[in-house]
N, C-alpha and C positions, 0 to 999 in steps of 0.2 A: 494874136493876145486876145484873150476875152476878159470882157468887163464883168464884174459880179452883177448878179441878178436879184432883186429884191421883189417880192409881191406885197402890195398893199394887203391888209386883212380882207378887204372886200372882194379884191381880184383873186385871191386864194380860194376864198368861199365859191365864187362863180367857177373857178376850174373844177374844184371837187363836185359842186352840184351838177355841171355838165358831165363829167366822168360818171357819175352815178346816175344821171337820166339815160346817158347810152347803155351801161350796164344793165340797168331796169330793162330795157328795150330787148337786148340780146345779149346772154352770157358771153363775155370777152370783148364786146365791143367797147365797153367802157375802158379797158386796158388799151384797146387799138387808139381811141380818142387820146388817151393820156400819153401814150408813146409818140403819137403826132404833135401833140401840145408841146411834149417836151424838146422835139426836134426843132420846133419852131423857137422856143425859148434858146437853144443852142445857138441858133443861126441869129438871133437878135443878140445875144451876148457876144459873138464874134465879127458881126459887121451890122452894128445898129443903124448906120447912117445910110446904108441902102435900102431901107423901108420908106414908104412914102410917108409925108406930113401930112396928117389930117386936121391939127390945128396949129396953132403957133409953135408949141413946143411938144407936142405928142404927134407919135408915129403909129402905124397899123401893120401889123405882120400877119397874115393869114394862116390858119392852121391847115395842112395838107389833108385833103378828103373829107374834111369837116366844114359845116358852114359857121366857124368861129374865127373870132380875130382876136388878136393879143393887141392892146393899146399900151404903149409905154413912152415914157421920158427919160431923156438922159439927164440925170442929177449928179454932180460931182464925181465923173468917172465910174458911175454907176448906172445900171438900167433898173428903172423903177416901174413895174408893171401895174398900170391903174385901173385895168379892166380886161376880162375876159368874157368877150359878148358874142352874141348871135350876130353873123354878119347882116342880117335883115333888121337889126334893132334900131329902133327910134334914134337918131343922131342926136336928139336933145339928152338923152342918157349918157351918151358919150360924152357929149359936151360938159356936162355937170362933174365930170370926173377931173376937172383941171385942178 
């Protein structure tokens, strides 16, 4: 059973910005990033509790092949993506998304 996934506006913008950044570096790479991110979203939707908790109610899912993480929370039988951040980003930025 899959849970619905909702992106907060800032997380959606981060996803689009990362996709564009990769596309600007090499044509087609942005699409590869988006495919990997979409697969991560699908995995989160089907098995959200299998991802590690990084804060009280926030979990992290790594994007395959790319140094990005999806940060999400479970809210009322829904997955809410609160951030799409580079893996090495300052933890204070992640923590401010609560």
